[in-house]
Structure formats: structure tokens, C-alpha cells
N, C-alpha and C positions, 0 to 999 in steps of 0.2 A: 529193265525198268527199276529204278530206285523204289518208288513207292507202289503200294498196292493200289488196286482201284482202276485198272485197265488204262487205257489211253486217255489220259487228260492233259491239258495244256500245262498243267505244273510238271508232269512227269516228262512232257516233250521239252521243257527248259532245262530240267534237270538232266536229261539225257545230252541234251546239246552242250550244256555247261562241261558234262564230263568227258565228251569226245574233244572239245577245245582243251581242257586240261590235259588230256593225254598227249594230244598233237603238239601243245606247246613244251610239254616235258619231252617228247620224242625230238623234236626240234632243239631244245637246249642240249639234249644228251648228244647228237649228232654235232654240233656246235663245239661241246667241250672235247669229244673224242677226237675231232678234227683238229682243234687246236693243239690238244696233247699231243698227237702223233707228229705235227709239224714242228714242235719244239725241238731244238737241239741243244738246250740248255739242262734238259732232264734226262737223267739216264734211263737205260731201258728196265732197271729195277724199279726206279720211280714211276714210270710209265704202268708197269705191271701193277703196282701197289694202287695207282689212282684207278685202273680200270677194275680191280677186285672191289674198291671201295665203291666204284659207281653200278658194278653188278649187284652186290650185298646190300648196300643202302641208297637205292637209285635217287631219290628225292634229296636227301641229305648230302649225298656226295656230289651231286651236281652244284647244291647251293654253296656247300664248302668251295668248290673249284673256283666258282664264280666269286665268292667272297676274298678267297686268298689270291687268285690270278686274274681278276676281272680288269684291273688296270693295265698289266702287262699283255693280258689277251687284246685290248682294244688298240695298245701301241703296235703290237706284231700284225694285227689287221690292218692298221693304217699303213705300216711299212710294206707290206704285200701288195696293198692297193697302189701305193706310189712307185713301188717296182714294176708292177704291171702297166701303169701309166708310162713310165718312163721306156719300158720295152716297146709299147705300142708307138710312141713319139718316133723312136729310132727306126722302127719297120716302116711307118708312114711317111715319116720325113717331116713330120709337124714341128713348128717350133714357133715361140712367140714373135720372134723377129720375122720369121716368114709372112704371118699372119698380118703383123703390123704394116709390112711391105706391101701386101694385098690391098689393104684398108687404104694405104696412102695413094695406091693406083687408083682404086675407085673414087677417092676425092678428088684426084687431079682430073679425073674423066668426067667429074659433076654427077657421078651416080649417087653419091651421099653428100649429105651436107658436113659442114664442120662440127656442129653439134652431135649429128650422128656418129661421125669420125671419133669425137672425144669420148661418146659414151661406149662405142664399141671397144676403143682402145682401153680404157677402163677396165673393162670385163677381162682383157686379156692380161693385163698387167696385175 
């Protein structure tokens, strides 16, 4: 407990806040380290320097990495997600043309109306 006085509601809230801040810091640390080790544009020495900074100055190191590399972090995450989607589509055999063909079949069978067809087709394209 951060405050004296036993178990009070204020102490409980402060403890919950402290645990939340620690969990958020740990999550950010794992995200930064994961991004750092996936990068191929940073040399081994650069990775070592970042890890030392993250160990010696944990909060400042994380905030510095996010400030300096945040935009490229998001771009790399989006590229990885797109690559995973493309691989999944290759494995499963899903394509937009296949789905549109299925929708046209449903429309011709009368299972869906023309409005539903247009709405669902707009979601695919």
C-alpha cells in the first residue's frame, strides 16, 4: 500500500492504479522489444544499445522508442498484418472474385435481394 491507514478505498484505488500502470508499462516493453527484434534495418549493435537503454531507463527508453519509431512501428505492424492476410487467403483460397461469384449465385437463386447483393458486394470491394 502506498498510503498509511490500513485497507481503505483510497488505498485500494491507488493500488489498482499502480498495478494498471505496471501492466501497461510491461505491455509496452514487450511491444517495443518485439518490434525491435523483428526489424531488419537496425544492426545488432543498434539493438543492443536500445536494449541497454530500455533496461537502464525503462520508462524514458520506451517513450523515446515510441516517439522516435512510433510511425514506422505502425507501418511495420500493418505490413505484417497484410502479409498474414495474404498468406491466409492463399492457403484458404479466398478471393474477392470468388465471394462475388457466390453472391451472384445466391442472388440468382433468390436467396438474397438485389439490395442485399449490392450491400454485401460493397463490403467486399
